[in-house]
N, C-alpha and C positions, 0 to 999 in steps of 0.2 A: 449769446458766447462763454464759450466756458474757463472757469478757475480757479488757480490755479494757485494756492499755495506755497508756501513761500518756505520752508526749512523750519525756522521756529514757531508756523503755524500745522505742520508734520509734530512738534515736537507735545506743541498743547494737542493737540486730538490721541494723538498718546495716551501723553499723561491726565488726560482725562476717561482711554478708556479704560486705561488701569484704578484709573478710581471707582468704574463701575458704571462709567456712562457707558448706555447699547448706541446699540451702531447706529440706529436710526434715528437718534440724538442728535447723535455728532455728525451724524451729513447736514440735518438744519443749521443746526448752530457754527455749523461754515459756510451754508452755502454750495455742497456739494450731496453726489449723488450715493449712494450708500456703495455703491461699488470701488465708487472711487474713496467714503473711507479704507473698504475693506484693501484694494490694494497698497496702498498708503501702509496700513499694519502689514501684509505683508514685504512688502518693503525692505519693514525698520525687524522683520523677523519675530517678529511680535502674536502668542498666540492668539487664537479666538473663542471666549468662551462659548462653552458647551450650550445647548439649547440647554437655561432652565423651567421644568412643565411647573403651570404656573394652576395646577390641579394635583390633587394627591386620589390616588387607585378606587379610595369610598369617597371621595363628593363624581368622583368622572360615574361612579356608581348610582351617587346618589341621581345624579342631573339625570344618567342615563332613565332609573324609574321615573324624571318627570317627563320626557321627555315622550316614557313612551307611553304615560296618561295621555299623550295628547299637544303635548303646551308645544307655542313654537322653540326651533333650538335659539329666538335669537332673544323671547322666555329667559328660558330653559340659564345663558347663559346668561343674562345683565340679571340675575340672584344669584347668579355665584362671580359677576362683576367680572368677566372674562369675555372678550369678544368673544362671539358667534365664531369665525376661522377656528378661535384657541377650541372651541369648546366639540364640535366639527375635526379637526385635526387628533386631542383629545381621541373620541366617538373611534374615529378611523383605527387609532395607535392600540385600540384595544375590543378593534372586532367587529364596533358595534357599526349597522347601517344607518343611513344616513338620509333621509327625505330629502329628494330634490330640492331646489326652491330659489325659485329666482331667476336662471341662472346658474346655477352654482350646479354644477355637475357631479354624479355625482359615482366615486374615489373607491370603484371596491376594488 
């Protein structure tokens, strides 16, 4: 069953977003899908925040060296306290190859 937010709940969603709560957190807090959160923000003409990088260029370079030494993507990601998919995205943006693993497509 689809959950509908009241106008007051949407007001609260917008307020929480403005205070820094992420779209995924809002979806959990209000028990709705993240797409619904984005639709409510769009309906209220609220600009969404840009993706904030979790790693610096220097950290990506260091992580790439560790990965090149044979460590798994998950092991290197754990060292930098990021999710393996975050590290894979950073490698992809830097033009670095990622070894295919457990059904993850190689995104060349």
